[in-house]
PyMOL commands that place a pseudoatom at each C-alpha (Angstrom):
pseudoatom trace, name=CA, resn=MET, resi=1, chain=A, elem=C, hetatm=0, pos=[104.450, 179.677, 117.390]
pseudoatom trace, name=CA, resn=LYS, resi=2, chain=A, elem=C, hetatm=0, pos=[102.615, 176.739, 118.751]
pseudoatom trace, name=CA, resn=ILE, resi=3, chain=A, elem=C, hetatm=0, pos=[100.098, 175.490, 116.856]
pseudoatom trace, name=CA, resn=VAL, resi=4, chain=A, elem=C, hetatm=0, pos=[97.386, 172.662, 117.924]
pseudoatom trace, name=CA, resn=LEU, resi=5, chain=A, elem=C, hetatm=0, pos=[95.761, 171.218, 115.496]
pseudoatom trace, name=CA, resn=PRO, resi=6, chain=A, elem=C, hetatm=0, pos=[92.263, 169.544, 115.494]
pseudoatom trace, name=CA, resn=ASP, resi=7, chain=A, elem=C, hetatm=0, pos=[93.787, 166.452, 116.085]
pseudoatom trace, name=CA, resn=LYS, resi=8, chain=A, elem=C, hetatm=0, pos=[95.801, 167.714, 118.492]
pseudoatom trace, name=CA, resn=LYS, resi=9, chain=A, elem=C, hetatm=0, pos=[98.821, 167.282, 116.837]
pseudoatom trace, name=CA, resn=ILE, resi=10, chain=A, elem=C, hetatm=0, pos=[101.451, 170.318, 117.768]
pseudoatom trace, name=CA, resn=ILE, resi=11, chain=A, elem=C, hetatm=0, pos=[103.332, 172.727, 114.965]
pseudoatom trace, name=CA, resn=ILE, resi=12, chain=A, elem=C, hetatm=0, pos=[106.121, 174.676, 116.258]
pseudoatom trace, name=CA, resn=GLN, resi=13, chain=A, elem=C, hetatm=0, pos=[107.260, 177.702, 114.231]
pseudoatom trace, name=CA, resn=LYS, resi=14, chain=A, elem=C, hetatm=0, pos=[109.375, 180.034, 114.047]
pseudoatom trace, name=CA, resn=ARG, resi=15, chain=A, elem=C, hetatm=0, pos=[107.895, 182.709, 111.958]
pseudoatom trace, name=CA, resn=GLU, resi=16, chain=A, elem=C, hetatm=0, pos=[107.387, 186.578, 111.660]
pseudoatom trace, name=CA, resn=PRO, resi=17, chain=A, elem=C, hetatm=0, pos=[103.977, 187.893, 112.700]
pseudoatom trace, name=CA, resn=ALA, resi=18, chain=A, elem=C, hetatm=0, pos=[101.033, 186.530, 110.664]
pseudoatom trace, name=CA, resn=ILE, resi=19, chain=A, elem=C, hetatm=0, pos=[97.406, 186.754, 109.835]
pseudoatom trace, name=CA, resn=ILE, resi=20, chain=A, elem=C, hetatm=0, pos=[95.819, 183.670, 111.102]
pseudoatom trace, name=CA, resn=LYS, resi=21, chain=A, elem=C, hetatm=0, pos=[93.882, 183.332, 107.576]
pseudoatom trace, name=CA, resn=ASP, resi=22, chain=A, elem=C, hetatm=0, pos=[97.362, 183.415, 106.222]
pseudoatom trace, name=CA, resn=ILE, resi=23, chain=A, elem=C, hetatm=0, pos=[98.338, 180.747, 108.618]
pseudoatom trace, name=CA, resn=LEU, resi=24, chain=A, elem=C, hetatm=0, pos=[95.369, 178.452, 108.159]
pseudoatom trace, name=CA, resn=GLU, resi=25, chain=A, elem=C, hetatm=0, pos=[96.230, 178.848, 104.330]
pseudoatom trace, name=CA, resn=GLY, resi=26, chain=A, elem=C, hetatm=0, pos=[99.488, 177.729, 104.309]
pseudoatom trace, name=CA, resn=LEU, resi=27, chain=A, elem=C, hetatm=0, pos=[97.976, 174.745, 106.655]
pseudoatom trace, name=CA, resn=TRP, resi=28, chain=A, elem=C, hetatm=0, pos=[95.751, 173.804, 103.739]
pseudoatom trace, name=CA, resn=ILE, resi=29, chain=A, elem=C, hetatm=0, pos=[92.937, 174.618, 106.145]
pseudoatom trace, name=CA, resn=ASN, resi=30, chain=A, elem=C, hetatm=0, pos=[90.102, 176.737, 104.783]
pseudoatom trace, name=CA, resn=PRO, resi=31, chain=A, elem=C, hetatm=0, pos=[89.538, 179.666, 107.607]
pseudoatom trace, name=CA, resn=SER, resi=32, chain=A, elem=C, hetatm=0, pos=[85.845, 179.219, 107.184]
pseudoatom trace, name=CA, resn=SER, resi=33, chain=A, elem=C, hetatm=0, pos=[85.579, 175.924, 108.585]
pseudoatom trace, name=CA, resn=VAL, resi=34, chain=A, elem=C, hetatm=0, pos=[87.161, 176.228, 111.899]
pseudoatom trace, name=CA, resn=ILE, resi=35, chain=A, elem=C, hetatm=0, pos=[87.257, 178.220, 114.848]
pseudoatom trace, name=CA, resn=VAL, resi=36, chain=A, elem=C, hetatm=0, pos=[90.749, 179.964, 116.092]
pseudoatom trace, name=CA, resn=ALA, resi=37, chain=A, elem=C, hetatm=0, pos=[91.672, 180.836, 119.822]
pseudoatom trace, name=CA, resn=LYS, resi=38, chain=A, elem=C, hetatm=0, pos=[94.889, 182.600, 120.145]
pseudoatom trace, name=CA, resn=ASN, resi=39, chain=A, elem=C, hetatm=0, pos=[96.228, 182.183, 123.891]
pseudoatom trace, name=CA, resn=GLY, resi=40, chain=A, elem=C, hetatm=0, pos=[92.607, 180.987, 124.944]
pseudoatom trace, name=CA, resn=ASP, resi=41, chain=A, elem=C, hetatm=0, pos=[90.525, 183.624, 123.724]
pseudoatom trace, name=CA, resn=ILE, resi=42, chain=A, elem=C, hetatm=0, pos=[88.435, 182.965, 120.188]
pseudoatom trace, name=CA, resn=VAL, resi=43, chain=A, elem=C, hetatm=0, pos=[89.402, 185.187, 117.590]
pseudoatom trace, name=CA, resn=PRO, resi=44, chain=A, elem=C, hetatm=0, pos=[88.477, 186.328, 114.343]
pseudoatom trace, name=CA, resn=GLU, resi=45, chain=A, elem=C, hetatm=0, pos=[90.580, 185.300, 111.047]
pseudoatom trace, name=CA, resn=ASP, resi=46, chain=A, elem=C, hetatm=0, pos=[91.829, 188.844, 110.475]
pseudoatom trace, name=CA, resn=VAL, resi=47, chain=A, elem=C, hetatm=0, pos=[93.716, 188.716, 114.168]
pseudoatom trace, name=CA, resn=ILE, resi=48, chain=A, elem=C, hetatm=0, pos=[97.809, 188.983, 113.661]
pseudoatom trace, name=CA, resn=ALA, resi=49, chain=A, elem=C, hetatm=0, pos=[99.458, 186.184, 115.366]
pseudoatom trace, name=CA, resn=GLU, resi=50, chain=A, elem=C, hetatm=0, pos=[103.170, 186.151, 116.582]
pseudoatom trace, name=CA, resn=ASP, resi=51, chain=A, elem=C, hetatm=0, pos=[105.916, 183.935, 117.782]
pseudoatom trace, name=CA, resn=LYS, resi=52, chain=A, elem=C, hetatm=0, pos=[105.156, 184.194, 121.087]
pseudoatom trace, name=CA, resn=ASP, resi=53, chain=A, elem=C, hetatm=0, pos=[101.410, 183.006, 120.688]
pseudoatom trace, name=CA, resn=GLU, resi=54, chain=A, elem=C, hetatm=0, pos=[99.586, 179.554, 120.942]
pseudoatom trace, name=CA, resn=ILE, resi=55, chain=A, elem=C, hetatm=0, pos=[96.903, 179.369, 118.126]
pseudoatom trace, name=CA, resn=LYS, resi=56, chain=A, elem=C, hetatm=0, pos=[94.553, 176.641, 118.673]
pseudoatom trace, name=CA, resn=ILE, resi=57, chain=A, elem=C, hetatm=0, pos=[92.135, 175.401, 115.809]
pseudoatom trace, name=CA, resn=ILE, resi=58, chain=A, elem=C, hetatm=0, pos=[88.878, 173.972, 115.572]
pseudoatom trace, name=CA, resn=PHE, resi=59, chain=A, elem=C, hetatm=0, pos=[86.589, 172.251, 113.359]
pseudoatom trace, name=CA, resn=PHE, resi=60, chain=A, elem=C, hetatm=0, pos=[82.927, 173.047, 113.970]
pseudoatom trace, name=CA, resn=ALA, resi=61, chain=A, elem=C, hetatm=0, pos=[80.136, 171.301, 112.085]
pseudoatom trace, name=CA, resn=HIS, resi=62, chain=A, elem=C, hetatm=0, pos=[76.933, 172.939, 111.516]
pseudoatom trace, name=CA, resn=GLY, resi=63, chain=A, elem=C, hetatm=0, pos=[73.822, 171.747, 109.737]
pseudoatom trace, name=CA, resn=GLY, resi=64, chain=A, elem=C, hetatm=0, pos=[70.146, 172.153, 109.851]
for i in range(1, 64): cmd.bond("trace and resi %d" % i, "trace and resi %d" % (i + 1))
show_as sticks, trace
zoom trace
């Protein structure tokens, strides 16, 4: 699995299919603070990612 972090650092992991939320938590990233794209499509955190997928993690800012 290829994981692209918000700072553009790339992590390559061999792993079993996993829920995106679990992947984020394993990287010490709060799932509610990011948007995740799986193979170019924005997906919710309960989607399963497989070894062949590319996951891109994008921090977002919000305010009032």
